[in-house]
ROGU-24974 format. One record per residue: y, z, x of N, C-alpha, C, O in turn. Coordinates in steps of 0.2 Angstrom, whole numbers, plus 5000, padded with zeros to 4 digits. Last residue first. Layout:
% residues N
YZXYZXYZXYZX
...
//
This chain:
% residues 221
509750284950509250204952509750134954509550084956
510350414954510550354949510250284953510450244958
510650604954510350524959510050484954509550494950
511550704957511250674954511250594958511550564962
511850904960511950824963511250774957510750794955
512951014947512050984950512250914955512650864953
513851144958513651084952513151044952512751044957
514651114973514451124965514551064962514851014963
514351094991514251084984514251124979513851174980
515451105003515151164999515251114991515751094988
515551005018515950995009515351045005514751015005
516550955033515851005031515951025022516551045020
516050825046516650855039515950905035515350905034
516950795063516450805055516650865050517050905050
517650685074517350735069516750745066516250725067
518050615090517450605085517850665080518350675082
518650505101518550555095518550565088518750535082
517550415113518150435104518350505105518150545110
517450505130517150465122517650485117518050535117
517950545144517850465141517350475134516750435135
518650665140518950605146518450545145518750485145
518350705125518250735131518350675134518250625131
518350795107518350705111518350745120518450805121
518450845091518250845097518150755098518150695095
518950935072518650875080518650885085518950935086
518350975059518550975062518550925068518150885068
518451035043519050945045519050975053519550995055
517851095028518251105037518151035041517750985041
517651115016517751145021518051165025518451205026
517951025002518050985006518151095011518651135010
517051054987517651074991517751064999517451105002
516450934975516350964981516951034986516951004992
515050834969515750864970515650904975515150914978
513950684969514050744967514650774968515050734967
512550554971513450594968513250664965512850684962
511950424977511850494974512550504972513050464971
510950284970511650314970511550384972511050404969
510150124976510150184971511050234975511450214980
510050024983510450014976510250084973510050084967
509350014995509349984989509349964983509149924979
510750065002510250005002510049974997510249924994
511650154992511150154998511050084998511450054994
513250244992512850214987512250174994512350165000
513750404988513450354994512950314990512450334987
515350494981514450454979514550424986515050424989
516050624976515750604980515350544977515050544971
517650714968516850684968516850654975517350654979
518150864972518150814973517550764971517050784972
519351014969518650984968518650924969519150894966
520451094979520251084975519751034975519651004980
521351154992520551164989520351164985520051214983
522251094999522351094989521651154988521651184983
521651065011522351115010522551135004522951185003
520451015010520351075014521051125013521051185013
521150885005520650914999520551005006520851055004
521950815014522250845008521850895003522050924998
520750815025521250845023521650895020521750955020
520250675013519750735017520350825017520350865013
521450625015521150615006520750695012520950755014
521250555028521750615025521850655016522250695014
520250485027520450555032521150595031521450635034
520650405021519950455017520250495023520350555022
521550335025521650355021521050395018521150425012
521850365042521250325041521550355032521850415033
522350435052522950415048522450375046522450335050
521450485064521950545058522350515051522650545047
519950455064520350415066521050465059520950465053
518650505072518850505071519450495069519750515074
516550455065517250415071518150475068518150485062
515950575060516350515060516450505066516450545070
514650665050514750665057515350605057515350585051
514350795037514450715037514950695046515550725047
513650875023514050875028513850775035513450725036
513750985012513450925011513950915020514450945021
512651115005513051075009513051025009512550995007
511951174989512151184997512551154998512951154994
511751184975511651114975511651104982511451044984
510651314968511251324974511451234976510951224979
510151364953510151324958510651334964511151364962
510051564949510551494948510451434954510651444959
508351634951509351654950509451534949509251484948
506751664947507151604949508051644947508251674942
506051854948506451784945506951744947507551764948
504551914953505251884953505251854945504851834940
503352044956503852014953504351984954504852014956
502252104965502852084968503152054962503452004965
500852194957501252174963501952154964502352204963
500752274945500352294950500652244957500552274962
502352394940502252334943501352304947501252324953
502752514938502452494935502052454937501452464937
504052514945503452574949502752544945502252564948
504652344945504552374945504152454946503852434950
505152214952504952234954504852324951505052364955
506252094953506052134947505552194946505452214941
507352004963506852034963506752104954507152134952
507651824963507851904961507451954960507051944955
507851714973507351764972507851794971508251794975
508751564976508751644977508151654970508051634965
508051434980508351434976508351514976507751524978
509151344998508551384995508551414987509151434986
510251204997510151264996509551304993509451304987
510051025006509751085002509951145003509951165009
510950955016510651035016510551085011510651145011
511150795022511450855014510750925016510150925016
512150715031511850775031511650805026512050845025
512750565038512650585032512150655031511550625031
513550485054513150515051513050565044513450615044
514650415049514150385056513550415055513050385054
516150345043515750385043515050365047514850305048
517250265041517050305048516650325050516550345056
517550225029517150205031517050225039516850185043
517750285014517350325021517350265025516750275026
518550225002517850235005517750265012518050215015
519050314989519250304993518550264997518050284994
519150324971518750314976519050274982519250224981
520050354954519850334959519550354966519850404968
519250374941519050394945519350354949518950314951
519250304928518850274931519250314934519850314931
519450304909519750284913519250354920519050414919
519450254893519050244897519650244903520150204903
520450274876520250284881519850254888520350224890
520450224859520250274865520250224873520150164874
519950114844520250184850520050194856519550164858
518850194830519550144835519850194840519950254841
517650244825518050214822518550174827518650114826
516250304826516650274832516950244826516650214821
515350464819515450354820516050354823516450404823
514950584826515550584822515350494822515150474828
513550634834514150634835514350594827513950574823
512250614835512350674832512950674830513050714826
511750544847511650544842511950574832511850554827
512450554858512850544854512550524846512850494842
511550604873511550604867512050624860512050684858
511950614891512350614884512250544878512450494877
511250684899511050594899511550634892511350684889
511350804913511050774906511250724904511850714907
512350864921511650804924511250804918510650794920
513350934919512750954924512350934922511850964920
514250834918514150854926513650894926513450904931
513550704909513650754909513850804919513450804923
513450534908512950594912513450654911513950634915
513150404899513850434902513250504905512750504902
513350214901513350274900513450314903513750304908
514350054898514050114903513950154897514050134892
514749874899514549954896514149984900513749954904
514949764905515349764897515349844895515649864890
514249744914514949724915515349744908515949734907
513649884918513549834914514249774917514649774922
512950064922513150014922513249964922512949944927
511850164921511750124919512150064916512050034912
513650284920512750264923512650214919513050204915
514850414925514450354922513650324926513350334931
515050564923514550504927514350474922513950484917
516350644914515750614914515450584920516050564923
517550754904517650684912516750694911516550734907
518250704889517950714892517850704898517850644900
517450664871518250654875517750714880517350754879
516350654860516250594864517250644872517250624878
517050714849516650744853516650714858516950754863
517750634841518150674844517850704852518150714857
517350484834516850534838517450564842517750534847
518450464827517850424824517350484827516950524824
519450384840519650414834518950404829518850344827
519850444856519450394852519550424842519650474840
520550484867521150464865520550424858520750374856
519450474882519950504879520350454874520350394875
518450494897518450484889519050514885519150574884
518350484911518650504909518650454900518950404899
517350474924517450424919517950504917517850554920
516550454942516750474935517150454935517450424940
515150344949515850364947515950434943515550464940
514050314945513850374950514750394949514950444949
513950134945513750184943513950224949513950204955
515850084941515050064947514650154945514950204945
516750004934516750054935516150044937515849994936
517849904925517849904935517349984936517650014941
518049864915518049894914517849944925517649994928
518049744907518149744912518449794918518849784923
517949814891517949744895518049784901518049854901
516849944885517249924888517749874891517949894896
515850034875516149974876516549984880516750044880
514650124882515250164881515350074879514950044882
513150244872513150174877514050164877514250194872
512150374875512850334872512850264875512650254881
510450384873510950384877511150354874510850324870
510550384858510350434865509950394870509350374870
511950344849511450334852511150384856511550434857
513250294841512650344841511950344842511450354838
514150194854513650204851513350264847513250304852
515750144854515550184857514650194850514650194844
517050004859516650054854515850094857515550074861
518149964865517949944861517349964854517349954848
519350044876518850054873518649994866519149974863
520349994888520350004882519550004878519349954878
520950084904520350024898520150034894519750084894
522050134913521450184909521450094907521850064908
521950134932522250094926521850094919521350054919
522150274942521950194938522150184934522550224931
523050324957522950344948522650284944523150244942
523850314968523050314966522850274961522550214960
525050414966524950334968524350274968524350214967
524150534967524550504959524850434959525050404954
522550574973523350524976523850504967523850454963
521550614976521850624967522750624968523250644965
519950504977520650514980521150554974521150534969
518050524982518850564978519350554980519450584986
517450444993517850504992518450464987518850424987
516050364999516550364995516950414994516450454993
514950275008515250335006516150335002516650295003
513650165010514450165009514450265004514050295000
512150105022512550145016513350185017513650215022
511950025032512350025025512350015022512549965019
510750125036511350065039511450035033510950015029
509550175034510450225032511050145033511550125031
508150125029508650115033509250135031509550105027
507050155017507550085020507650135025507250175026
505350135009505850175014506150115017505850065019
503950105000504650085000505350115002505850114999
502650045010502850075011503750095005504150085009
501249975001501849955007502350025004502350054998
499750025003500050005001500850025005501050065009
//
């Protein structure tokens, strides 16, 4: 049986920008299905799998307003995944009548990335053993998404580098996504904790970034 492994070369990393100058243009929604999963129709929406999108101003289906990950994206439609990783089921929502806008978050390509590392965190164990227990007893605590880090060429005024330093300064959550050569996408959100750099007399200036991930992580085929 042949392996389905693929090389990392060709992977693309993207970082959400909160710069108002990069704010995207909202697209008009033309339809929303009462199905599981929901399907949102909007012409020329420009959205890709794993992007964050916000829906607002919808008449007839107010439950759909909010921010989601886009999935199953096609030229004129897309489905939605909640920020806690669940496909949105609209079968019990109100009936879409008209209007509404779909706004995709803006992302910058992190073109100087050289190596990506995902450090998954262990699920915590809660000891609930009592004096009456016959052996140790545990509950499982909340999942921890872990940390994401990268090694990169350090180019101080590259747009993505500027956004990364701003993210560390303002301590606001940014969305990130990685598009892999096999067509899959890994999407997550996190805080930038550190963006150090280093060099010596015969080396390029290099740097790294550490992101504490928050919430769920999503793999999309």
